[in-house]
N, CA, C and O atoms as a GROMACS GRO file, in nm:
protein
  608
    1UNK      N    1   0.084  -0.117   0.001
    1UNK     CA    2   0.000   0.000   0.000
    1UNK      C    3   0.089   0.124   0.000
    1UNK      O    4   0.164   0.144   0.095
    2UNK      N    5   0.083   0.206  -0.102
    2UNK     CA    6   0.162   0.328  -0.113
    2UNK      C    7   0.093   0.437  -0.035
    2UNK      O    8  -0.026   0.462  -0.051
    3UNK      N    9   0.173   0.504   0.053
    3UNK     CA   10   0.118   0.606   0.142
    3UNK      C   11   0.122   0.745   0.080
    3UNK      O   12   0.020   0.814   0.073
    4UNK      N   13   0.239   0.787   0.037
    4UNK     CA   14   0.254   0.925  -0.008
    4UNK      C   15   0.382   0.936  -0.090
    4UNK      O   16   0.466   0.847  -0.090
    5UNK      N   17   0.393   1.047  -0.159
    5UNK     CA   18   0.517   1.079  -0.229
    5UNK      C   19   0.579   1.198  -0.159
    5UNK      O   20   0.510   1.289  -0.114
    6UNK      N   21   0.709   1.196  -0.149
    6UNK     CA   22   0.779   1.303  -0.082
    6UNK      C   23   0.899   1.343  -0.167
    6UNK      O   24   0.971   1.257  -0.217
    7UNK      N   25   0.920   1.472  -0.184
    7UNK     CA   26   1.030   1.522  -0.263
    7UNK      C   27   1.153   1.537  -0.174
    7UNK      O   28   1.153   1.619  -0.082
    8UNK      N   29   1.256   1.458  -0.200
    8UNK     CA   30   1.381   1.465  -0.126
    8UNK      C   31   1.490   1.516  -0.219
    8UNK      O   32   1.564   1.437  -0.278
    9UNK      N   33   1.501   1.645  -0.233
    9UNK     CA   34   1.604   1.702  -0.319
    9UNK      C   35   1.587   1.664  -0.464
    9UNK      O   36   1.686   1.632  -0.530
   10UNK      N   37   1.466   1.666  -0.515
   10UNK     CA   38   1.441   1.634  -0.654
   10UNK      C   39   1.408   1.489  -0.681
   10UNK      O   40   1.369   1.455  -0.792
   11UNK      N   41   1.422   1.402  -0.581
   11UNK     CA   42   1.390   1.260  -0.597
   11UNK      C   43   1.255   1.234  -0.531
   11UNK      O   44   1.234   1.271  -0.415
   12UNK      N   45   1.165   1.172  -0.603
   12UNK     CA   46   1.035   1.138  -0.547
   12UNK      C   47   1.046   1.001  -0.483
   12UNK      O   48   1.088   0.904  -0.546
   13UNK      N   49   1.007   0.993  -0.356
   13UNK     CA   50   1.012   0.868  -0.282
   13UNK      C   51   0.868   0.823  -0.256
   13UNK      O   52   0.792   0.894  -0.191
   14UNK      N   53   0.833   0.708  -0.307
   14UNK     CA   54   0.702   0.651  -0.280
   14UNK      C   55   0.713   0.566  -0.154
   14UNK      O   56   0.784   0.466  -0.152
   15UNK      N   57   0.641   0.607  -0.050
   15UNK     CA   58   0.645   0.535   0.077
   15UNK      C   59   0.529   0.437   0.085
   15UNK      O   60   0.422   0.458   0.028
   16UNK      N   61   0.554   0.329   0.157
   16UNK     CA   62   0.448   0.233   0.179
   16UNK      C   63   0.454   0.183   0.322
   16UNK      O   64   0.561   0.180   0.384
   17UNK      N   65   0.340   0.144   0.374
   17UNK     CA   66   0.336   0.085   0.507
   17UNK      C   67   0.389  -0.057   0.499
   17UNK      O   68   0.346  -0.136   0.415
   18UNK      N   69   0.482  -0.089   0.585
   18UNK     CA   70   0.539  -0.224   0.589
   18UNK      C   71   0.451  -0.317   0.673
   18UNK      O   72   0.445  -0.438   0.649
   19UNK      N   73   0.384  -0.258   0.772
   19UNK     CA   74   0.296  -0.337   0.858
   19UNK      C   75   0.173  -0.251   0.889
   19UNK      O   76   0.172  -0.180   0.989
   20UNK      N   77   0.071  -0.255   0.805
   20UNK     CA   78  -0.047  -0.170   0.820
   20UNK      C   79  -0.123  -0.190   0.952
   20UNK      O   80  -0.196  -0.101   0.995
   21UNK      N   81  -0.106  -0.304   1.014
   21UNK     CA   82  -0.173  -0.332   1.142
   21UNK      C   83  -0.107  -0.256   1.257
   21UNK      O   84  -0.171  -0.229   1.358
   22UNK      N   85   0.021  -0.221   1.240
   22UNK     CA   86   0.097  -0.158   1.350
   22UNK      C   87   0.136  -0.014   1.320
   22UNK      O   88   0.248   0.026   1.349
   23UNK      N   89   0.046   0.065   1.263
   23UNK     CA   90   0.072   0.206   1.235
   23UNK      C   91   0.071   0.283   1.368
   23UNK      O   92  -0.020   0.267   1.449
   24UNK      N   93   0.174   0.365   1.390
   24UNK     CA   94   0.182   0.443   1.512
   24UNK      C   95   0.064   0.539   1.525
   24UNK      O   96   0.016   0.594   1.425
   25UNK      N   97   0.017   0.557   1.648
   25UNK     CA   98  -0.090   0.652   1.678
   25UNK      C   99  -0.050   0.728   1.803
   25UNK      O  100   0.014   0.672   1.892
   26UNK      N  101  -0.088   0.852   1.810
   26UNK     CA  102  -0.062   0.930   1.931
   26UNK      C  103  -0.174   0.898   2.030
   26UNK      O  104  -0.291   0.928   2.005
   27UNK      N  105  -0.136   0.839   2.140
   27UNK     CA  106  -0.231   0.805   2.246
   27UNK      C  107  -0.175   0.854   2.378
   27UNK      O  108  -0.062   0.820   2.414
   28UNK      N  109  -0.250   0.933   2.451
   28UNK     CA  110  -0.201   0.986   2.577
   28UNK      C  111  -0.090   1.085   2.554
   28UNK      O  112  -0.092   1.162   2.458
   29UNK      N  113   0.008   1.083   2.644
   29UNK     CA  114   0.120   1.176   2.629
   29UNK      C  115   0.218   1.123   2.526
   29UNK      O  116   0.223   1.003   2.499
   30UNK      N  117   0.295   1.212   2.469
   30UNK     CA  118   0.393   1.171   2.369
   30UNK      C  119   0.503   1.276   2.362
   30UNK      O  120   0.487   1.388   2.411
   31UNK      N  121   0.613   1.239   2.301
   31UNK     CA  122   0.724   1.331   2.275
   31UNK      C  123   0.744   1.340   2.126
   31UNK      O  124   0.700   1.254   2.050
   32UNK      N  125   0.812   1.447   2.083
   32UNK     CA  126   0.842   1.456   1.941
   32UNK      C  127   0.982   1.511   1.923
   32UNK      O  128   1.037   1.577   2.010
   33UNK      N  129   1.036   1.481   1.808
   33UNK     CA  130   1.169   1.526   1.771
   33UNK      C  131   1.160   1.577   1.629
   33UNK      O  132   1.121   1.503   1.539
   34UNK      N  133   1.195   1.702   1.607
   34UNK     CA  134   1.185   1.761   1.474
   34UNK      C  135   1.278   1.690   1.374
   34UNK      O  136   1.386   1.645   1.411
   35UNK      N  137   1.235   1.682   1.250
   35UNK     CA  138   1.321   1.627   1.145
   35UNK      C  139   1.449   1.707   1.130
   35UNK      O  140   1.552   1.652   1.091
   36UNK      N  141   1.445   1.836   1.162
   36UNK     CA  142   1.565   1.920   1.154
   36UNK      C  143   1.678   1.863   1.241
   36UNK      O  144   1.796   1.884   1.211
   37UNK      N  145   1.642   1.792   1.347
   37UNK     CA  146   1.744   1.735   1.436
   37UNK      C  147   1.838   1.643   1.358
   37UNK      O  148   1.958   1.640   1.384
   38UNK      N  149   1.783   1.570   1.265
   38UNK     CA  150   1.864   1.482   1.180
   38UNK      C  151   1.918   1.555   1.057
   38UNK      O  152   2.037   1.544   1.026
   39UNK      N  153   1.834   1.629   0.991
   39UNK     CA  154   1.870   1.691   0.863
   39UNK      C  155   1.969   1.807   0.875
   39UNK      O  156   2.042   1.834   0.780
   40UNK      N  157   1.973   1.874   0.988
   40UNK     CA  158   2.059   1.991   1.001
   40UNK      C  159   2.174   1.968   1.098
   40UNK      O  160   2.220   2.061   1.164
   41UNK      N  161   2.222   1.844   1.106
   41UNK     CA  162   2.346   1.806   1.173
   41UNK      C  163   2.344   1.813   1.326
   41UNK      O  164   2.451   1.803   1.388
   42UNK      N  165   2.229   1.829   1.390
   42UNK     CA  166   2.226   1.824   1.536
   42UNK      C  167   2.264   1.684   1.582
   42UNK      O  168   2.346   1.669   1.672
   43UNK      N  169   2.204   1.581   1.520
   43UNK     CA  170   2.228   1.442   1.558
   43UNK      C  171   2.376   1.406   1.546
   43UNK      O  172   2.434   1.353   1.641
   44UNK      N  173   2.437   1.435   1.434
   44UNK     CA  174   2.574   1.391   1.410
   44UNK      C  175   2.677   1.469   1.489
   44UNK      O  176   2.793   1.428   1.495
   45UNK      N  177   2.640   1.579   1.550
   45UNK     CA  178   2.733   1.659   1.629
   45UNK      C  179   2.729   1.627   1.777
   45UNK      O  180   2.795   1.694   1.857
   46UNK      N  181   2.651   1.526   1.815
   46UNK     CA  182   2.644   1.488   1.956
   46UNK      C  183   2.716   1.355   1.977
   46UNK      O  184   2.724   1.272   1.886
   47UNK      N  185   2.768   1.337   2.097
   47UNK     CA  186   2.830   1.209   2.133
   47UNK      C  187   2.719   1.107   2.162
   47UNK      O  188   2.602   1.143   2.172
   48UNK      N  189   2.758   0.982   2.174
   48UNK     CA  190   2.659   0.878   2.206
   48UNK      C  191   2.592   0.905   2.339
   48UNK      O  192   2.471   0.886   2.352
   49UNK      N  193   2.668   0.948   2.438
   49UNK     CA  194   2.609   0.976   2.570
   49UNK      C  195   2.518   1.098   2.565
   49UNK      O  196   2.415   1.101   2.632
   50UNK      N  197   2.554   1.198   2.487
   50UNK     CA  198   2.467   1.315   2.471
   50UNK      C  199   2.336   1.274   2.404
   50UNK      O  200   2.229   1.318   2.445
   51UNK      N  201   2.346   1.190   2.301
   51UNK     CA  202   2.224   1.144   2.233
   51UNK      C  203   2.137   1.062   2.328
   51UNK      O  204   2.015   1.078   2.330
   52UNK      N  205   2.198   0.975   2.406
   52UNK     CA  206   2.123   0.893   2.501
   52UNK      C  207   2.054   0.981   2.605
   52UNK      O  208   1.935   0.962   2.633
   53UNK      N  209   2.126   1.076   2.662
   53UNK     CA  210   2.066   1.166   2.762
   53UNK      C  211   1.958   1.252   2.700
   53UNK      O  212   1.853   1.273   2.761
   54UNK      N  213   1.981   1.303   2.580
   54UNK     CA  214   1.881   1.385   2.511
   54UNK      C  215   1.754   1.305   2.488
   54UNK      O  216   1.644   1.354   2.515
   55UNK      N  217   1.767   1.184   2.439
   55UNK     CA  218   1.651   1.099   2.414
   55UNK      C  219   1.578   1.068   2.545
   55UNK      O  220   1.455   1.076   2.550
   56UNK      N  221   1.652   1.035   2.650
   56UNK     CA  222   1.590   1.007   2.779
   56UNK      C  223   1.511   1.128   2.829
   56UNK      O  224   1.395   1.115   2.867
   57UNK      N  225   1.575   1.246   2.828
   57UNK     CA  226   1.507   1.366   2.877
   57UNK      C  227   1.390   1.405   2.788
   57UNK      O  228   1.289   1.455   2.837
   58UNK      N  229   1.402   1.381   2.660
   58UNK     CA  230   1.292   1.407   2.567
   58UNK      C  231   1.172   1.320   2.602
   58UNK      O  232   1.058   1.368   2.605
   59UNK      N  233   1.196   1.193   2.629
   59UNK     CA  234   1.088   1.101   2.663
   59UNK      C  235   1.030   1.129   2.801
   59UNK      O  236   0.911   1.106   2.825
   60UNK      N  237   1.112   1.180   2.892
   60UNK     CA  238   1.068   1.204   3.030
   60UNK      C  239   1.000   1.340   3.046
   60UNK      O  240   0.935   1.365   3.147
   61UNK      N  241   1.015   1.428   2.948
   61UNK     CA  242   0.967   1.566   2.965
   61UNK      C  243   0.818   1.582   2.938
   61UNK      O  244   0.755   1.498   2.873
   62UNK      N  245   0.765   1.691   2.990
   62UNK     CA  246   0.626   1.724   2.963
   62UNK      C  247   0.616   1.801   2.831
   62UNK      O  248   0.715   1.811   2.758
   63UNK      N  249   0.499   1.853   2.800
   63UNK     CA  250   0.477   1.919   2.671
   63UNK      C  251   0.563   2.044   2.652
   63UNK      O  252   0.582   2.088   2.538
   64UNK      N  253   0.616   2.102   2.760
   64UNK     CA  254   0.704   2.218   2.748
   64UNK      C  255   0.852   2.180   2.756
   64UNK      O  256   0.940   2.267   2.757
   65UNK      N  257   0.879   2.052   2.760
   65UNK     CA  258   1.017   2.004   2.762
   65UNK      C  259   1.077   1.994   2.901
   65UNK      O  260   1.198   1.973   2.914
   66UNK      N  261   0.996   2.007   3.007
   66UNK     CA  262   1.046   2.007   3.144
   66UNK      C  263   1.045   1.867   3.202
   66UNK      O  264   0.948   1.793   3.187
   67UNK      N  265   1.154   1.830   3.269
   67UNK     CA  266   1.161   1.707   3.346
   67UNK      C  267   1.250   1.731   3.467
   67UNK      O  268   1.323   1.830   3.473
   68UNK      N  269   1.243   1.641   3.563
   68UNK     CA  270   1.318   1.662   3.687
   68UNK      C  271   1.371   1.532   3.748
   68UNK      O  272   1.366   1.514   3.870
   69UNK      N  273   1.419   1.444   3.665
   69UNK     CA  274   1.484   1.324   3.717
   69UNK      C  275   1.616   1.360   3.782
   69UNK      O  276   1.685   1.451   3.736
   70UNK      N  277   1.652   1.289   3.888
   70UNK     CA  278   1.780   1.312   3.954
   70UNK      C  279   1.891   1.246   3.873
   70UNK      O  280   1.866   1.152   3.797
   71UNK      N  281   2.015   1.294   3.891
   71UNK     CA  282   2.126   1.237   3.814
   71UNK      C  283   2.145   1.089   3.846
   71UNK      O  284   2.179   1.011   3.756
   72UNK      N  285   2.124   1.049   3.972
   72UNK     CA  286   2.144   0.908   4.004
   72UNK      C  287   2.039   0.819   3.938
   72UNK      O  288   2.069   0.707   3.897
   73UNK      N  289   1.916   0.868   3.926
   73UNK     CA  290   1.811   0.792   3.857
   73UNK      C  291   1.840   0.787   3.707
   73UNK      O  292   1.823   0.683   3.643
   74UNK      N  293   1.883   0.900   3.651
   74UNK     CA  294   1.918   0.903   3.507
   74UNK      C  295   2.030   0.804   3.478
   74UNK      O  296   2.022   0.727   3.383
   75UNK      N  297   2.134   0.806   3.562
   75UNK     CA  298   2.247   0.715   3.541
   75UNK      C  299   2.203   0.570   3.556
   75UNK      O  300   2.247   0.483   3.480
   76UNK      N  301   2.116   0.543   3.651
   76UNK     CA  302   2.067   0.406   3.672
   76UNK      C  303   1.986   0.357   3.552
   76UNK      O  304   2.005   0.243   3.508
   77UNK      N  305   1.897   0.440   3.500
   77UNK     CA  306   1.812   0.400   3.389
   77UNK      C  307   1.891   0.387   3.258
   77UNK      O  308   1.871   0.293   3.182
   78UNK      N  309   1.980   0.484   3.233
   78UNK     CA  310   2.053   0.487   3.105
   78UNK      C  311   2.178   0.401   3.106
   78UNK      O  312   2.230   0.365   3.000
   79UNK      N  313   2.229   0.368   3.224
   79UNK     CA  314   2.350   0.287   3.232
   79UNK      C  315   2.478   0.364   3.211
   79UNK      O  316   2.582   0.305   3.182
   80UNK      N  317   2.472   0.496   3.224
   80UNK     CA  318   2.595   0.577   3.209
   80UNK      C  319   2.648   0.613   3.348
   80UNK      O  320   2.574   0.615   3.446
   81UNK      N  321   2.778   0.640   3.355
   81UNK     CA  322   2.840   0.678   3.481
   81UNK      C  323   2.814   0.824   3.510
   81UNK      O  324   2.766   0.898   3.424
   82UNK      N  325   2.846   0.866   3.632
   82UNK     CA  326   2.828   1.005   3.670
   82UNK      C  327   2.913   1.097   3.581
   82UNK      O  328   2.865   1.201   3.537
   83UNK      N  329   3.038   1.058   3.555
   83UNK     CA  330   3.125   1.139   3.468
   83UNK      C  331   3.065   1.152   3.328
   83UNK      O  332   3.064   1.261   3.271
   84UNK      N  333   3.014   1.040   3.275
   84UNK     CA  334   2.953   1.043   3.141
   84UNK      C  335   2.828   1.130   3.141
   84UNK      O  336   2.803   1.203   3.045
   85UNK      N  337   2.749   1.122   3.248
   85UNK     CA  338   2.629   1.206   3.262
   85UNK      C  339   2.666   1.354   3.261
   85UNK      O  340   2.606   1.434   3.189
   86UNK      N  341   2.766   1.390   3.342
   86UNK     CA  342   2.806   1.531   3.352
   86UNK      C  343   2.855   1.583   3.217
   86UNK      O  344   2.819   1.693   3.175
   87UNK      N  345   2.938   1.503   3.149
   87UNK     CA  346   2.986   1.544   3.016
   87UNK      C  347   2.869   1.558   2.918
   87UNK      O  348   2.864   1.654   2.841
   88UNK      N  349   2.778   1.463   2.920
   88UNK     CA  350   2.664   1.466   2.828
   88UNK      C  351   2.574   1.586   2.859
   88UNK      O  352   2.534   1.658   2.768
   89UNK      N  353   2.543   1.607   2.986
   89UNK     CA  354   2.458   1.721   3.026
   89UNK      C  355   2.523   1.853   2.983
   89UNK      O  356   2.457   1.938   2.923
   90UNK      N  357   2.650   1.868   3.014
   90UNK     CA  358   2.719   1.993   2.978
   90UNK      C  359   2.730   2.009   2.828
   90UNK      O  360   2.721   2.121   2.777
   91UNK      N  361   2.749   1.899   2.755
   91UNK     CA  362   2.753   1.905   2.610
   91UNK      C  363   2.621   1.952   2.551
   91UNK      O  364   2.620   2.032   2.457
   92UNK      N  365   2.510   1.903   2.606
   92UNK     CA  366   2.379   1.945   2.558
   92UNK      C  367   2.351   2.091   2.591
   92UNK      O  368   2.287   2.161   2.514
   93UNK      N  369   2.401   2.135   2.705
   93UNK     CA  370   2.388   2.278   2.739
   93UNK      C  371   2.472   2.362   2.645
   93UNK      O  372   2.427   2.465   2.595
   94UNK      N  373   2.597   2.318   2.621
   94UNK     CA  374   2.689   2.392   2.533
   94UNK      C  375   2.638   2.400   2.390
   94UNK      O  376   2.666   2.498   2.320
   95UNK      N  377   2.564   2.300   2.345
   95UNK     CA  378   2.511   2.299   2.208
   95UNK      C  379   2.373   2.363   2.201
   95UNK      O  380   2.306   2.356   2.098
   96UNK      N  381   2.331   2.425   2.310
   96UNK     CA  382   2.205   2.502   2.315
   96UNK      C  383   2.082   2.416   2.292
   96UNK      O  384   1.983   2.461   2.234
   97UNK      N  385   2.088   2.290   2.338
   97UNK     CA  386   1.973   2.201   2.327
   97UNK      C  387   1.902   2.179   2.460
   97UNK      O  388   1.789   2.131   2.464
   98UNK      N  389   1.970   2.216   2.570
   98UNK     CA  390   1.919   2.185   2.704
   98UNK      C  391   1.947   2.301   2.798
   98UNK      O  392   2.053   2.364   2.792
   99UNK      N  393   1.851   2.327   2.885
   99UNK     CA  394   1.870   2.420   2.996
   99UNK      C  395   1.859   2.338   3.124
   99UNK      O  396   1.781   2.242   3.130
  100UNK      N  397   1.936   2.375   3.226
  100UNK     CA  398   1.937   2.302   3.352
  100UNK      C  399   1.964   2.402   3.463
  100UNK      O  400   2.058   2.481   3.455
  101UNK      N  401   1.881   2.399   3.568
  101UNK     CA  402   1.900   2.493   3.679
  101UNK      C  403   1.947   2.425   3.807
  101UNK      O  404   1.941   2.485   3.914
  102UNK      N  405   1.993   2.302   3.797
  102UNK     CA  406   2.036   2.227   3.914
  102UNK      C  407   1.928   2.131   3.962
  102UNK      O  408   1.958   2.040   4.040
  103UNK      N  409   1.805   2.149   3.918
  103UNK     CA  410   1.695   2.060   3.953
  103UNK      C  411   1.611   2.024   3.832
  103UNK      O  412   1.585   1.906   3.807
  104UNK      N  413   1.568   2.124   3.759
  104UNK     CA  414   1.484   2.101   3.641
  104UNK      C  415   1.568   2.102   3.513
  104UNK      O  416   1.664   2.177   3.500
  105UNK      N  417   1.528   2.015   3.420
  105UNK     CA  418   1.581   2.015   3.285
  105UNK      C  419   1.474   2.071   3.194
  105UNK      O  420   1.355   2.052   3.216
  106UNK      N  421   1.517   2.141   3.090
  106UNK     CA  422   1.425   2.181   2.984
  106UNK      C  423   1.488   2.152   2.849
  106UNK      O  424   1.593   2.207   2.815
  107UNK      N  425   1.423   2.064   2.773
  107UNK     CA  426   1.463   2.042   2.633
  107UNK      C  427   1.420   2.168   2.560
  107UNK      O  428   1.302   2.203   2.560
  108UNK      N  429   1.514   2.237   2.497
  108UNK     CA  430   1.486   2.363   2.430
  108UNK      C  431   1.444   2.340   2.285
  108UNK      O  432   1.476   2.237   2.225
  109UNK      N  433   1.372   2.437   2.231
  109UNK     CA  434   1.344   2.430   2.087
  109UNK      C  435   1.479   2.436   2.016
  109UNK      O  436   1.574   2.494   2.067
  110UNK      N  437   1.486   2.374   1.899
  110UNK     CA  438   1.614   2.370   1.828
  110UNK      C  439   1.657   2.511   1.788
  110UNK      O  440   1.576   2.589   1.739
  111UNK      N  441   1.785   2.544   1.809
  111UNK     CA  442   1.836   2.673   1.762
  111UNK      C  443   1.836   2.678   1.609
  111UNK      O  444   1.814   2.576   1.544
  112UNK      N  445   1.858   2.792   1.553
  112UNK     CA  446   1.856   2.808   1.407
  112UNK      C  447   1.955   2.714   1.338
  112UNK      O  448   1.927   2.662   1.230
  113UNK      N  449   2.072   2.694   1.400
  113UNK     CA  450   2.176   2.609   1.342
  113UNK      C  451   2.240   2.524   1.451
  113UNK      O  452   2.244   2.565   1.567
  114UNK      N  453   2.289   2.407   1.414
  114UNK     CA  454   2.359   2.322   1.510
  114UNK      C  455   2.488   2.391   1.554
  114UNK      O  456   2.558   2.450   1.472
  115UNK      N  457   2.518   2.382   1.683
  115UNK     CA  458   2.642   2.437   1.737
  115UNK      C  459   2.751   2.332   1.716
  115UNK      O  460   2.740   2.219   1.763
  116UNK      N  461   2.856   2.371   1.646
  116UNK     CA  462   2.968   2.282   1.620
  116UNK      C  463   3.076   2.313   1.723
  116UNK      O  464   3.119   2.428   1.737
  117UNK      N  465   3.120   2.210   1.796
  117UNK     CA  466   3.221   2.228   1.900
  117UNK      C  467   3.358   2.188   1.848
  117UNK      O  468   3.370   2.099   1.764
  118UNK      N  469   3.460   2.254   1.899
  118UNK     CA  470   3.598   2.222   1.859
  118UNK      C  471   3.650   2.098   1.928
  118UNK      O  472   3.710   2.011   1.864
  119UNK      N  473   3.627   2.088   2.058
  119UNK     CA  474   3.679   1.973   2.131
  119UNK      C  475   3.581   1.934   2.240
  119UNK      O  476   3.503   2.016   2.288
  120UNK      N  477   3.588   1.809   2.277
  120UNK     CA  478   3.504   1.758   2.385
  120UNK      C  479   3.594   1.699   2.491
  120UNK      O  480   3.696   1.638   2.460
  121UNK      N  481   3.557   1.717   2.614
  121UNK     CA  482   3.631   1.661   2.725
  121UNK      C  483   3.599   1.513   2.735
  121UNK      O  484   3.482   1.475   2.736
  122UNK      N  485   3.702   1.428   2.743
  122UNK     CA  486   3.675   1.285   2.758
  122UNK      C  487   3.600   1.257   2.887
  122UNK      O  488   3.612   1.334   2.983
  123UNK      N  489   3.520   1.149   2.893
  123UNK     CA  490   3.441   1.119   3.012
  123UNK      C  491   3.521   1.115   3.141
  123UNK      O  492   3.470   1.159   3.244
  124UNK      N  493   3.643   1.064   3.140
  124UNK     CA  494   3.724   1.055   3.260
  124UNK      C  495   3.767   1.190   3.315
  124UNK      O  496   3.813   1.199   3.428
  125UNK      N  497   3.752   1.295   3.235
  125UNK     CA  498   3.793   1.428   3.276
  125UNK      C  499   3.675   1.511   3.330
  125UNK      O  500   3.692   1.628   3.362
  126UNK      N  501   3.558   1.451   3.340
  126UNK     CA  502   3.438   1.526   3.377
  126UNK      C  503   3.442   1.581   3.518
  126UNK      O  504   3.394   1.692   3.541
  127UNK      N  505   3.497   1.507   3.613
  127UNK     CA  506   3.497   1.551   3.752
  127UNK      C  507   3.638   1.538   3.808
  127UNK      O  508   3.702   1.433   3.793
  128UNK      N  509   3.685   1.640   3.871
  128UNK     CA  510   3.816   1.639   3.937
  128UNK      C  511   3.792   1.666   4.084
  128UNK      O  512   3.752   1.776   4.121
  129UNK      N  513   3.816   1.571   4.167
  129UNK     CA  514   3.803   1.592   4.312
  129UNK      C  515   3.662   1.633   4.352
  129UNK      O  516   3.645   1.704   4.450
  130UNK      N  517   3.561   1.590   4.280
  130UNK     CA  518   3.423   1.620   4.316
  130UNK      C  519   3.372   1.752   4.260
  130UNK      O  520   3.255   1.783   4.277
  131UNK      N  521   3.457   1.829   4.196
  131UNK     CA  522   3.413   1.958   4.142
  131UNK      C  523   3.365   1.940   3.999
  131UNK      O  524   3.425   1.864   3.923
  132UNK      N  525   3.258   2.008   3.962
  132UNK     CA  526   3.209   1.996   3.824
  132UNK      C  527   3.314   2.041   3.723
  132UNK      O  528   3.405   2.117   3.754
  133UNK      N  529   3.297   1.992   3.604
  133UNK     CA  530   3.392   2.018   3.496
  133UNK      C  531   3.408   2.168   3.469
  133UNK      O  532   3.517   2.210   3.428
  134UNK      N  533   3.306   2.248   3.490
  134UNK     CA  534   3.318   2.391   3.464
  134UNK      C  535   3.427   2.453   3.552
  134UNK      O  536   3.503   2.538   3.505
  135UNK      N  537   3.435   2.412   3.677
  135UNK     CA  538   3.537   2.467   3.767
  135UNK      C  539   3.675   2.424   3.720
  135UNK      O  540   3.768   2.505   3.716
  136UNK      N  541   3.690   2.296   3.683
  136UNK     CA  542   3.818   2.249   3.635
  136UNK      C  543   3.860   2.323   3.508
  136UNK      O  544   3.977   2.357   3.492
  137UNK      N  545   3.765   2.347   3.417
  137UNK     CA  546   3.796   2.421   3.295
  137UNK      C  547   3.845   2.562   3.327
  137UNK      O  548   3.940   2.610   3.265
  138UNK      N  549   3.783   2.628   3.423
  138UNK     CA  550   3.828   2.762   3.463
  138UNK      C  551   3.970   2.756   3.519
  138UNK      O  552   4.055   2.838   3.485
  139UNK      N  553   3.994   2.659   3.605
  139UNK     CA  554   4.128   2.645   3.662
  139UNK      C  555   4.230   2.617   3.552
  139UNK      O  556   4.341   2.672   3.553
  140UNK      N  557   4.193   2.532   3.458
  140UNK     CA  558   4.285   2.498   3.350
  140UNK      C  559   4.319   2.621   3.266
  140UNK      O  560   4.431   2.634   3.218
  141UNK      N  561   4.223   2.710   3.249
  141UNK     CA  562   4.248   2.830   3.170
  141UNK      C  563   4.340   2.930   3.241
  141UNK      O  564   4.421   2.997   3.177
  142UNK      N  565   4.326   2.939   3.374
  142UNK     CA  566   4.394   3.045   3.444
  142UNK      C  567   4.516   3.003   3.526
  142UNK      O  568   4.595   3.089   3.565
  143UNK      N  569   4.532   2.876   3.551
  143UNK     CA  570   4.648   2.830   3.625
  143UNK      C  571   4.751   2.770   3.531
  143UNK      O  572   4.716   2.713   3.428
  144UNK      N  573   4.879   2.782   3.567
  144UNK     CA  574   4.981   2.717   3.485
  144UNK      C  575   4.961   2.565   3.487
  144UNK      O  576   4.912   2.510   3.585
  145UNK      N  577   5.000   2.500   3.380
  145UNK     CA  578   4.982   2.355   3.366
  145UNK      C  579   5.050   2.281   3.481
  145UNK      O  580   4.999   2.179   3.528
  146UNK      N  581   5.164   2.330   3.527
  146UNK     CA  582   5.238   2.266   3.635
  146UNK      C  583   5.155   2.260   3.763
  146UNK      O  584   5.161   2.162   3.836
  147UNK      N  585   5.077   2.365   3.790
  147UNK     CA  586   4.994   2.369   3.911
  147UNK      C  587   4.886   2.263   3.906
  147UNK      O  588   4.852   2.204   4.008
  148UNK      N  589   4.833   2.239   3.788
  148UNK     CA  590   4.729   2.137   3.775
  148UNK      C  591   4.788   1.996   3.786
  148UNK      O  592   4.725   1.907   3.842
  149UNK      N  593   4.910   1.977   3.734
  149UNK     CA  594   4.974   1.847   3.740
  149UNK      C  595   5.019   1.811   3.881
  149UNK      O  596   5.028   1.694   3.917
  150UNK      N  597   5.049   1.914   3.961
  150UNK     CA  598   5.101   1.893   4.097
  150UNK      C  599   5.000   1.817   4.185
  150UNK      O  600   5.039   1.738   4.270
  151UNK      N  601   4.872   1.842   4.163
  151UNK     CA  602   4.767   1.779   4.245
  151UNK      C  603   4.744   1.633   4.214
  151UNK      O  604   4.667   1.568   4.284
  152UNK      N  605   4.807   1.580   4.111
  152UNK     CA  606   4.783   1.439   4.071
  152UNK      C  607   4.876   1.345   4.140
  152UNK      O  608   4.869   1.224   4.118
   0.00000   0.00000   0.00000
């Protein structure tokens, strides 16, 4: 059964239902993800942990994108470590996809363009002595490298 035709850059794609009995329907609450997320490089510019956290928060959020799962519950459900969670959360904030106030998360509407980052901190570098990565990054910028190495 052919569903529709769609123009993909000059190519007409005839779509068909593969299983007409199992067509998705919106029932109760639901989440959505814009096609722009894939087509405009948001997807490919995120790490696996960022994608996992984004998907989890997207599914957990209400109609305005708000959710309030604790980091330990998020780590337990997704199977990521605290360091990986912190890197993923900060990455989503840095790419303008997520807002976080220490308790609430908000999945933001997509910005006009995907934010391309130069470098990402490896997961093992996310926390130094219990301090969030932002503090370590500030110290790294303003202290000589020798001072940072001395504490190891």
